[in-house]
N, C-alpha and C positions, 0 to 999 in steps of 0.2 A: 683944251690941246689934254691929252692924259699924261700926270703926273706920274715920276718917276718907278718903275715897277708895278704900272697901269698899261694898262691899253685901250684903245679906242673901239668904239662895240663892233664897228665892221672889223678889228681884227682879231677881236674875240669871238666875234661869231667864225670865221673862216676858222682859227684855231680850234673851235669846236668842231665843226663841221668835219675839219680834216680826224680827228681824233677817234671823231662818230664813226666815221667811214671806214677807218683803220683798226680799229678797240674796240667797234659794237656790237659785235658777236662775244667776246669776253666778258663784257656785261652786263650780259643775259645768261651766260653760266655762269658768271659770278652769282647773279641773283639768285635762279635756279641754284647754288650751293648754299644758300641762306635759307630760301624760299618754297618752301614746297607748293603751297595753294598757290593756283595760278591765277588770282585775280589779287593776293597780297606780293606778287611776284611780282606784276605787273606796277604796282605801287612801289616798290622797291626799284625796279628799272629805270621808273622815272625819277624818283630822286635821286638814283645814280648820275641823270641825266642833265639834273639841274645844275647838283653841285660844281661837276663837272666844267659845265659850260659856266658857269660862277665863276669856277676858281680858272676861268682860263683868265681872267680879267688884271689875275693875278703875276700868269704866268712868269719867269723868268729865264726860263732857261736855263738853270743850275744845274737839272738833272734833261733826261731824253724828257718826251711829248711822254713817252712810252712808261717809266715808272712815274711820271708827274700822273700820269690819268691812273693804274693802276691801284697808286698809293690811295688816290682820292675816291676811287670804287669802292675798295675795301673796308677804310677808315669812313665815308657812308653806307658801306654794309654791315657795320661792324656797329653803329651808332643804332642804325633801326635793327637789330637781332637785340641791341640792352635795351631800345623801348618799347619792345613788341615778344621780352624775353617772355616764355611761355616754355614749357614741358614739352621734347619732341614724341611724339608717340611715332608709332607702329604704321607704315604703309601697307594700305589695303590693296586688295584686288582691283575692287568696287575705285579708288583713286587713281589707279595708275592707267595713264593714256597709249596703251600698247594697240596702236592702228596697224592691223592687217596689212602691213605695206608688200604684203606679194613677197617678204622673204619666208617665209615661213616660219619654225619653232623655233630655229636660232638666232633668226633675231630678234624676238619672241625674249628667249632667252637672253639673251646678252643686254635685251632695256629691262627685261628685273634686274638684272645685275644689275648694272648699273645704277637701276633708282636703288636698289639696295645699297648697294655704295654711297648715293649719295644724302639718305637716311642716318647713315653713319656718320659720314662727313659732318651733316649738321648738327649732332649731337656735342659735338667737340669746342670746347673751351674756343673763345674767337683768335687768338691767336695762332693754335695749331691749325681750325677751320682756312685761315688765311694762309696759313704757311699749306696747307695741304692743294688749296685750292689755286693757288701760282703753279705748284711743281706740275699738277696737273694740266695747268695752260702752257707748260713745256719750257717754266722757266730754271735759269742755274741757281743753284743758290745765294752764289755773289748778288745777282740779280733782285733775288727774293733777301735777299739781306739790307738791300741797298734800299728797299718799300717797307722793310719791318725796322729797322734799323739795329739790326742784329750784325755780329760775322757770318760772315758763310760758312765758317766752322760750325758753330753753333747752329746754324741752318741746315746743313748738311745732317748734324747728329740727330736735330728733330725730325728732318724729312723722316731717317734711318727707324727713329722712332715711330714715328704714326705708321709709317706703312706696316711694320710690324704690328701693331694694336690692331689697324683697321686689317690686316689680312686674317689675325686671329679672331675679332669682333663677327668679321664677315663666313667664316667656317663656322662659327659656333651660332648662325644665323643672327647675329645679333644681339644677342645678348650680351649685356654689360656685367 
């Protein structure tokens, strides 16, 4: 029998599967925000899945499942980034996987712009990167604050500042 604060393995597996079904796409986007290299990104995604599966054994519903998995996923990604710290390089055209999807130049331009933006996001400090990625997921300042441990006001100010910094860097071509 599971002790207080822990679940049996069937319940853990059920919670994990539900979370993966509902939030798995976010985990993939999060990994992309932390790792450009496709092979390393798959490793990070796997680490996120394992961490969330393990965490479901102690999930106690004091917050929503959404908040819980976002926190675990981001903490895992930050830990990964710290373990694999390296200087962020530029994104070359050869590295971009821009497939001809029949959408023409406009789609390719959007893809290149998104890659440039994500390259800038990957250069941010971990807390700033986490904040931007959660904001891009459509989360409000209060929700982000619940995950990061900051007040909603502090998060709102950080988002405003980061949007200005990223817009300026984007306009300058990514130079810092």
